[in-house]
LUMVEX-369803 format. One record per residue: residue in one letter; x, y, z of N, C-alpha, C in turn. Coordinates in steps of 0.05 Angstrom, whole numbers, plus 32768, in hexadecimal, padded with zeros to 4 digits. Example, Ala and Ser with C-alpha at 12.3 -4.5 7.8 and 13.67 -1.06 7.14 Angstrom:
! LUMVEX-369803
A81087F8E809C80F67FA6809C81087FBE809C S81017FD3808E81117FEB808F81028001809D 
! end
This chain:
! LUMVEX-369803
X7F9379A2857D7FB179A2857C7FB579B4856A X7FBE79CB85747FCA79E1856C7FD079E08545 X7FCC79F685387FD879FB85207FF17A11852B X800C7A0A851380247A15850E80257A338513 X7FFE7A40850480027A57850880007A638520 X7FED7A5385337FE17A5E85457FF57A5F8556 X80027A4A855480237A51856A80327A65855E X80397A6B854B804D7A848547803A7A9F854E X80207A9E854C800C7AB5855A801D7AB18578 X80107A9D858280157AA785A1802F7AAD85A9 X803F7AA28592805E7AA9859D80667AC7859C X80577AD6858480587AE48579804E7AF68594 X80387AF98594802C7B0285A980387B0285CF X80447AF285CE80537AEE85EC80697AFF85EA X807F7B0385CF808F7B0E85D180947B2B85DC X80A77B2E85EC809E7B4985FF80AA7B6385F0 X80997B7585F1809F7B8485E280B57B9A85F0 X80BA7BA885D380D97BB185DA80CF7BD885D9 X80D67BE685F480CE7BFC85ED80F07C0A85F2 X80EB7C1585DE81007C2E85DA810C7C3E85EB X810D7C48860481107C5C861481157C738604 X81117C92860B81137CA985FD81287CB48612 X81377CBE8602814E7CD6862381417CE48624 X81407CF08644813E7D0F8644814A7D238637 X81397D368622814E7D44861A81437D59861C X81527D72861B81457D8C8617813F7D968600 X812B7D8985EA812B7D9485D181307DAB85C5 X81297DC385D781287DE085CB81487DE585D2 X815A7DDA85E881787DDD85E381827DD785C6 X817E7DB985C481857DAB85AF817E7DB58595 X816A7DC88593816C7DD6857B81777DEE856E X81737DFC858E81847E16859081A87E078583 X81B07DF4858D81CA7DF2857F81D27DE1856D X81B97DD7856481B77DD2854081B37DE38533 X81A67DF9853481A27E0E852281C27E268520 X81CE7E23853A81E87E2E853981FF7E1B8526 X81FE7E07853282097DFA852C82147DF98507 X81EE7DF484FE81F07DF884E581F07E0F84DB X81EA7E2C84EA81F87E4984DD821A7E4684D9 X82247E3E84F382427E3E84F382487E2484D0 X82417E1284D1824C7E0184B582427E1684A0 X822C7E23849C82247E2C848782397E45847A X82407E538495824E7E70849C826B7E64848E X827A7E4A849382927E43849A82937E3A8471 X82787E31846B827E7E398450827B7E42843C X82667E568446826B7E68842D827F7E83843A X828D7E83844E82A47E8E845182BA7E81843E X82BE7E69843D82CF7E58843382CC7E63840F X82B87E60840A82B97E6983E582B77E8483E0 X82AB7E9283F682B47EB683F182DC7EB383F2 X82E87EA6840482FE7EA38404830E7EA483E8 X83017E9283D283097E8B83BC82F77E9F83A2 X82F07EAD83B482ED7EC0839882C67EC48392 X82B67EAC839A82A27EB183A182967EC483A5 X82777ECD839382677EDA839C82497ED68398 X82357EE183AC82177EE083A382157EE18385 X820A7ECB837681F77ED2835E81EF7EB98351 X81DC7EC8834081C47EB6833B81CE7E99832E X81C37E83833C81CB7E70832981C07E65830D X81C37E6582FB81C97E5B82E081B67E4682D6 X819F7E4382E5818B7E2982E381827E2782CE X81737E1182C3815B7E0882B181477E1C82B0 X813F7E1B82D281247E2E82CE812D7E4E82CA X81447E5582D4814C7E7482C481477E7582AA X81567E64829E814C7E60827C81377E638272 X81267E50827E81117E59827A80F77E6E8280 X80FA7E79829680F77E8E829B80FA7EAC8289 X81177EA1827D811B7EB9825F810F7EB3824E X81117E99824480FF7E8D822E80E67E9A8232 X80D77E9D824580BF7EA0823B80B37EC3823C X80C97ED1823380C37EE8823480C37EEE8215 X80C07ED8820880C07ED581EA809F7ED581E0 X80977ECE81F580797EC781F4806E7ED6820B X80757EE9821480647EFC822580697F1C8217 X80697F1B820180717F3881F680877F4181EC X809F7F3881E780B07F4281E180B87F1981CC X80A77F2481BF80AA7F0D81A580C47F14818F X80C57F2E818780CE7F41818080ED7F4E818A X80EA7F3B8197810E7F4181A781307F3B8198 X813B7F3C81A081597F2F8198815E7F1A81A8 X81617F07819A81697EFA81AE81857EDF81AE X81947EDF81BC81A77ECF81C081A67EB881C1 X81B47EA981B181B77E8A81B381D47E7E81B2 X81D47E6D81B481F77E6281B781FE7E4C81CF X82197E5181D582267E3F81E6822C7E5681F9 X823F7E508204824B7E5D821E825E7E718217 X82647E7781FA82737E9681EE82647EA781EC X824A7EAA81E682367EB281E5822C7EC08200 X822E7EAD820B82247EB1822A82337EC28238 X824B7EC08239825A7ECD823D826C7EE4823A X826C7EE7821882757EF9820582617F1081FC X82497F0D81FD822D7F2181F282297F2E820C X82307F3D821682237F53822C82057F5D8226 X81F07F54823381CE7F64822A81DB7F828236 X81DF7F88824C81DF7FA1824E81EC7FB6823D X82027FB08231820B7FB7821F82047FB68200 X81F87FA381FA81DF7FAB81E581D47FB981E0 X81BE7FB381F681B07FCD81FD81B27FE181F7 X81CE7FED820681D18009820B81D9801381EB X81DE7FFD81D481E3800681BD81D0800681AE X81BB7FEA81B081AA7FED81A0818C7FF1819F X818E7FFE81BE816F800581C481587FF281DC X81697FDB81D681537FC081E581637FA981EB X81657FA3820A816A7F91821081697F7581FC X81807F6581F981747F4B81F5816E7F2F8203 X81687F1A81FC815B7F0B820E816C7EF48205 X817E7EE8821D81997EE0821E81897EBD8227 X81907EB6820681957E96820B81A07E80820F X81BA7E85820A81D17E7681FD81D57E6A8217 X81DF7E4C821281E27E35822681FE7E288226 X82067E2C824182277E23823B822A7E048237 X82407DFE822482467DE1821982287DD28208 X821A7DE8820182047DE381EB81FD7DE881DA X82007DE081B581FF7DE681A081E17DF281A0 X81E07E09818D81CB7E23818D81BC7E108179 X81BE7DFC817481AA7DE8815881907DE98172 X818A7DDB818681727DD48194815D7DEE81A1 X816F7E0681A681637E1D81A181547E288190 X815E7E1D8174815F7E2C815581417E258154 X81467E068156812B7DF58154811A7DFE8166 X810F7E05817B81077E12818A80FA7E318184 X80FC7E3C817780FF7E56817480F17E4C815D X81037E47814A80F07E43813180D17E368132 X80CB7E2C814980B97E1A814980A07E2B815C X80A97E44816480997E55817880947E69815E X807E7E74815A806F7E84814980707EA18158 X80707EA2816F80717EC08183808C7ECD8171 X809F7EBB817280BA7EC9817080C27ED78150 X80C47EEB814D80C37EF4813580DD7F0B8134 X80EA7F09814781017F1A814B811A7F1D8141 X812D7F228148814B7F1B813D81547F028151 X81657EFC8142816D7EE2815581947EDB8149 X819E7EE7815781BD7EDB815C81C57EC78164 X81CD7EBA815181D77E96815781F57E928160 X82047E908176821C7E8E817782207E6D8170 X82347E6A815982447E508152825F7E4F815C X826A7E3B817382787E2D817F82817E0F816F X82927E0F815C82917DF9814E828A7DDD8154 X829C7DDA8164829A7DB9817282877DB7817D X826A7DC88182825C7DC8819C82427DC4817F X82437DDA816E822C7DE4816382347DC6814C X823E7DBD8142824A7DB6812A82497D8A8133 X82497D8C814D824A7D73815882287D6B8168 X82187D84816681FC7D7D817B82097D798194 X82177D85819D82177D7B81BF82097D9081C5 X81F87D8581DA81E47D9A81F481E87D84820B X81F67D95821981FC7D94823B81EC7D9F8244 X81DB7DAF823B81C27DBF824E81AD7DBD8238 X81AD7DAA822D81907DA98218817C7DA2821E X81747D9E8241815D7D94824B81517DA98256 X815D7DC9825A81537DDB826081417DE7824A X814C7DE48228813C7DE4821781277DDD821D X81287DB5822681087DA6821980FE7DAE822E X81057DB1824480ED7DB4826280EA7DD6825B X80ED7DE7825780E77E00825280C37E068254 X80B17DF3823F80A07DFA8241807E7DEC8253 X80927DDB826880847DD0827C80967DD9829A X80977DEC82A380A17DFA82AD80907DF682C7 X808F7DE982D880827DEE82F3807F7DFD8301 X80677DFF831580697E12832080797E0E833B X80807DF7834380917DEB835E80AC7E02834F X80B57DF3833680D57DFF832380D07E1E8329 X80B87E27832080C27E4A831B80BC7E57833C X80AB7E4C835180A97E4B836B80BE7E4B8378 X80DC7E37837680F47E30837780FE7E46836E X80FF7E4F835481137E5D8343810E7E7B8355 X80F47E84835D80F07E9F836080FD7E9E8386 X80F97E8F839681057E8B83B081227E8583B0 X81327E7D839881497E7F839C815B7E9A839B X81477E9D837981567EB8836E814E7ED38379 X81417ED08390813D7EED83A081407EE883B7 X81457ED183C481457ECF83E4815D7EC083EA X81677EB783DA81837E9E83E2819A7EAA83D4 X819D7EB283B681B17EB683A381BE7ECA83AD X81AF7EDE83AF81B47EFA83B881C67EFC83D5 X81C27EE183E281CF7EEA83FE81E87ECD8403 X81E57EC083F381FE7EA183FB820A7E9F83DF X822A7E9C83D582367E9983C5823A7E7A83C3 X82397E6483D9823E7E5383D382247E3E83CB X820E7E4983C381FA7E4583AD82027E378395 X82177E438390821E7E38837882207E19836A X82117E0E835782257DEF835C82297DEC8353 X82467DF6834F82657DF08351826E7DF18369 X82627DF5838C826C7DFA839882597DE183A4 X824B7DD5839E823A7DBA83AD824D7DA783BB X82477D9783CE82537D8983DA82647D6D83CE X824A7D6583C6824F7D5383B5825C7D558395 X825C7D6C838682667D73837582917D6C8381 X82937D84839882A77D8583A482C07D6283A8 X82AA7D5283B382BA7D4083B782BC7D2A83A1 X82A77D2E838D82AF7D20836E82CB7D298364 X82D77D46836782F47D4E835F82FF7D4F8370 X83097D39838583137D3B8393832B7D2A838B X83477D228391835A7D158382835E7CFA838A X83417CEC838283387CD38381834E7CC3836B X83627CA2837E83657C93836E83597C878356 X83657C87833883567C87831E83597C5D8324 X83437C59831C83457C3A831783547C3182FD X83617C1B82FC836A7C2182E6835F7C1582C9 X83677C2682B983567C27829C83417C308295 X83437C3A82AF83237C4F82B183317C7B82AF X832C7C85829983337C9B829D831B7CB382A5 X831D7CC282B282FB7CD782B183077CF782AE X82FE7D01829883097D18829482F97D2B82A5 X830E7D4482B1830B7D5582C182EF7D6582BF X82DB7D6982D082C67D7B82C182CE7D9782CD X82C17DA282B882C37DC082B782B37DD482CA X82C97DD982DA82C67DEF82ED82B17E1482EF X82A67E1482FF82A27E2A82F982B47E4882F7 X82A97E5182DF82B67E6982D282AB7E8482CC X828D7E7E82D5827B7E9E82D882637E9882F0 X82627EB782E982497EC182FE82337ECD82EC X82197ECA82F682057ED582E781EF7EDD82F0 X81E37EED82E781D17F0882F181B27EFE82E3 X81977EFF82F681887EFC82F681787EF482DA X81807F0982C6817E7F0982AA81927EFC82A0 X81A27EEA82A181AF7EDA829881C67EE98287 X81D27F06829181E47F12829381FF7F04829B X82097EF8828D82237EE58296823D7EEE828F X82537EF082A682697EFA82A282807EE682AC X82957EEE829F82B37ED382AC82AD7ED882CF X82B07EBF82D582B67EC582FD82D77ED582F6 X82DD7EE4830E82F77EF6831283107ED78313 X83027EC7831783217EB5832A832F7EA7830E X831D7EA582F8832A7E9E82E3833E7EAE82D3 X83347ECB82DC834B7EDA82DA83657EE182E3 X835F7EE382FE83717EE3831383817ECE8320 X83767EBB831B83877EA08328838E7E8F830D X83AC7E93830B83B87E8182FC83B87E6982F1 X83B97E57831883B17E3B831683987E30830A X837E7E48831183677E478306835E7E4182EF X836A7E5382DD836D7E5C82BF837A7E4682B1 X838B7E3382C083997E2582AF838D7E0B82B3 X837D7E0E82BF83657DEE82CC83527DEF82BD X83497E0A82B0832A7E1182A283427E108285 X83577E14827B835B7E078260835E7DF28261 X836B7DE1827383757DC2827883607DB0826A X83477DBC827F83277DB18274831F7DB4825D X831E7DC9824583237DC9822F832F7DB78226 X83457DBE8224835B7DAB821783507D928215 X83457D85822B83347D6A8228832D7D5E820B X83207D768208830E7D7181E8830F7D7D81D4 X832E7D7F81D883337D8E81C183367D7B81A5 X83357D5781AA83347D4C819083197D3A818D X83177D2D817F82FD7D1B817782F27D0C818D X82DB7D01819C82D07CF581B382E07CD981A3 X82E47CC881BE82F57CA581B782DA7C9881A2 X82E77C91819082D67C8A817C82BD7C8E816D X82C87CA5816A82BB7CBA815482D77CAF8138 X82C57CB0812582DD7CAF811182CD7CC480FD X82E97CCF80E982DC7CE180D782C07CE080CD X82BD7CCC80C282A07CCA80B2828D7CC980C3 X82897CC580E282757CC780ED82727CE480FD X828A7CF180FE828D7D1380F882807D1F80EA X827F7D1780D7827A7D2C80B282587D1E80B6 X82567D0780C5823B7D0180BB82287D1580D3 X82377D1780EC822B7D208103822F7D4480F6 X82417D5080EB823F7D6880DE82287D7080D0 X821C7D5B80C082107D5F80AA81F17D6280B3 X81F37D5280C581D87D4E80DB81CC7D6980E5 X81E27D7880F081DD7D8F80FB81D97DA180EA X81E87DA580D381E17DBE80C581CA7DB780B2 X81BA7D9A80B581A37D9480A181997D9F80BD X81937DA280D981797DA880E481837DC580EB X81947DD580E081957DF080E9818A7DFD80D3 X818D7DF780BD81817DFF80A1815E7DFD809B X81617DDE80A481377DE280B081347DF580C0 X81407E0380DE81357E1380EE813A7E2A80DE X814A7E3980D981527E4880CC813B7E5880B9 X81337E4480A481237E49809181087E4F809B X80FC7E4880B680EF7E4580C180E37E6480CA X80FB7E7280D181007E7B80E480FA7E9780C5 X810C7E9480B8810B7EA380A180EF7EB58093 X80E57E97809480C57E9B808C80B37EA88094 X80B57EAC80AE80AA7EBF80C080BD7EE080C9 X80C97EDF80B880D77EFA80BC80F07F0080D4 X80F47EE780E481107EE780EF81227EEA80E6 X81347F0880E9814B7F0280E681617EF780F3 X816E7EEC80E6817F7ED180F081A67EDA80EC X81AE7EDC80FB81D37EDA80F481E37ECD8109 X81F47EC080F882057EB0810882287EC48113 X82277EBB812382467EC8813882577EAA813C X82747EB1813282897EA68147829D7EBB8158 X82927EB8816E829C7EC5818482BF7EC5818A X82CB7ED4818E82ED7ED0818F82F97EBC819C X83117EAC8196831E7E9881A883397EA281A5 X83497E9281B583667E8B81B3836F7E7D81BF X83927E7D81BE839D7E5C81CE838D7E4481C7 X83917E2F81CF838A7E1281CE83707E0A81B6 X83627E2281B983477E2281A4834B7E20818C X835B7E398187835D7E44816483677E2E8158 X83807E1C815E83877E06814C83777DEB8151 X836D7DE6816A83547DD18169833C7DD68163 X83357DED8155830F7DF38146831C7DF38125 X83377E02811C83447E02810683437DE180FC X834F7DCD811183547DB2810F83377DA08103 X83297DA3811983187D95811D82FE7D9A8109 X82F87DB2810182DF7DC380FC82E97DD680EC X82F37DCB80DC83017DE280C982E97E0080B7 X82F07E1580BC82E17E2380B182D17E248095 X82DC7E15808382D67E13806E82BD7DF5806D X82C27DE6807D82B07DCD807B82977DD68093 X829B7DE980A182867DEC80B082777E0680AE X82837E1B80B8827A7E3980BE82737E3F809A X82867E45808082807E4B807182657E388064 X82627E1C8065824A7E0B805F82357E1C8069 X82317E1A8083821F7E31809982097E418090 X821E7E58808B82197E698077820F7E61805F X82167E58805582107E51802F81FA7E428031 X81EE7E31804281D87E1C804481C07E328053 X81CA7E3F806281B87E4E807381AA7E6D805F X81BB7E76805781B87E8E804581B47EAB8057 X81C57EA7807081C97EC2807F81E47ECB808B X81DD7EE8808E81F67EEA808E82057EE480AF X822A7EE280A882387EDE80C1824D7EEE80C9 X82527EF280E582697EFB80EF82787EEF80F1 X828D7EE480F282A87ED380FB82C37EE88103 X82CA7EE9811C82D77EF6812882F37EF2811A X82F87EE5810F83127EEA80FD83157EFC80E2 X82FD7F0580DD82F77F1780C382F57F2F80C5 X82FB7F3C80E782F47F5180EC83077F598100 X83157F6E80F7832E7F778115831C7F82812B X82FF7F88812D82FA7F93813F82F67F798154 X82F27F65814E82EA7F52815B83047F3A8168 X831A7F4C815F83357F398163834C7F45817E X83607F33818C83637F4581A283647F4B81B7 X834C7F3A81BF833F7F3C81D683527F2081F6 X834C7F338205834E7F1B821E83487EFE8225 X834D7EEE821D833A7ED5821A834F7EB88230 X834B7EBD824783607EB68260835B7E948256 X83427E8B825A83477E70825A83497E63823B X833E7E73822383427E6F820383227E6A81F5 X83137E74820982F47E70820182E17E868201 X82E57E92822182CF7EA4822582E87EC58230 X82DA7EDE822782E17EF7823182DD7EFF8252 X82EE7F0B825B82E77F17827282CE7F2B826D X82CE7F33828882B57F41829182B77F588274 X82CE7F69827E82CF7F85827282D87F858248 X82E37F70824B82E67F60822882CD7F568223 X82BC7F54823282A87F4B822782917F638221 X829B7F77822E82817F958229828C7F9C820E X82AB7F9C820C82B57FAA81F382B77F9581D9 X82B17F8281DF82AF7F7181C4828A7F6B81C5 X82767F6D81D782667F7981CB82577F8D81C4 X826B7FA581C782637FBF81BA82757FC481A4 X82857FAA819682967FAF818382827F9A8166 X82797F898175826A7F79816982527F838158 X82437F95817482307FA2816382337FB3814B X823F7FC0814D82597FD5813682567FC1811F X82707FB0812C82697F9A810682547F8A80F4 X82417F858116821D7F7780FF82177F8F80F9 X821D7FAF80FE82047FBF80F182197FC580DA X82297FBF80D9823A7FC280BE82327FB5809F X82407F9680B482367F7D80A3821D7F778095 X82047F7C80AB81EE7F7580AB81D77F8A80B6 X81D47F9A80AB81C77FB580B681A77FAE80C7 X81A07FA380B981867F9480C2817E7F8E80D7 X81967F7C80DD81957F6A80FB819B7F868116 X81A77FA1811881A07FAD8129818B7FC18125 X817A7FC6813F81677FE6813E81717FF6812E X815D8004812981618018810B816A8034811E X8184803A810F818B804E812281A2804C8134 X81A1802F813D81B7802E815581D7802A8149 X81D68028813681F08023812F81FB80478132 X81EC805D813781F58078813481FB807B8152 X81E9806A816481E98077817F820D80748188 
! end
């Protein structure tokens, strides 16, 4: 008597084989059609973004930051290094600083990211013995917010794959294609469509493209922010979303957070000063809605003044120097390209007067 197993096996073996017919296709012609369609779609995508003012530029990736960070360990340990958030990235122009100071600084500022993690990173690296300009954006610095903190954490373990990909993209693709900017990615654009909101759920508008970057991380404001009133107002509206404390954050919680960030900064500065690094804090110009918001949420006496007192280093605050006031700041937080050039020159002059040791010898007379 056959077992159930053997019966199943017989049924399986007796089942007719299904053979999927392969249609006769001229694969060569199909390949040509696919390539042409792909080229047409890419061309249309590129043309669209060129039409709204996009230009080929370097993607400000984590790998690009890591490559600039490596300069310190590859013979430039005594360089002037710039850290902070996007105000330092946009407003302090390395080429202008080089013209005045005789040497190009290393731009390590990261948008939306407190300077404290980079401060600690450099404090732990004995190869760094130069000058350190630390940008302070109060809502970011004193809250510890680090939108791009991963760039700092991952820099020491940059893989060969990441290096190769960065080189290929920076030298072969980014000089040609404007649509490679992450702000123009398809799924990013889909997320930004005017989808119906679910009841009781509010989603903040995400920051849009504001800048263009070069291979050494020199960054300048995107022209569209200046020329397109609607786009500029959108940028302002995005900033205004964060002009108050985050939901659920009480004054006591904010005070505790500020204290923690101050303690971290003080400890890092002490390490840097102990090995001769010259540290300088800067507060760069703002206007519009940001002025009242920062004065209310992070008053100078409670934040900036305490930071300087506890670290024992010099600081340059735009409110104290007429040369650092009166600039065009379209979306309240960052300078236009020409204004950033002018601000950098003025800032160098102020620093030469306030903290002469920070600039290179003789630079102030150039």
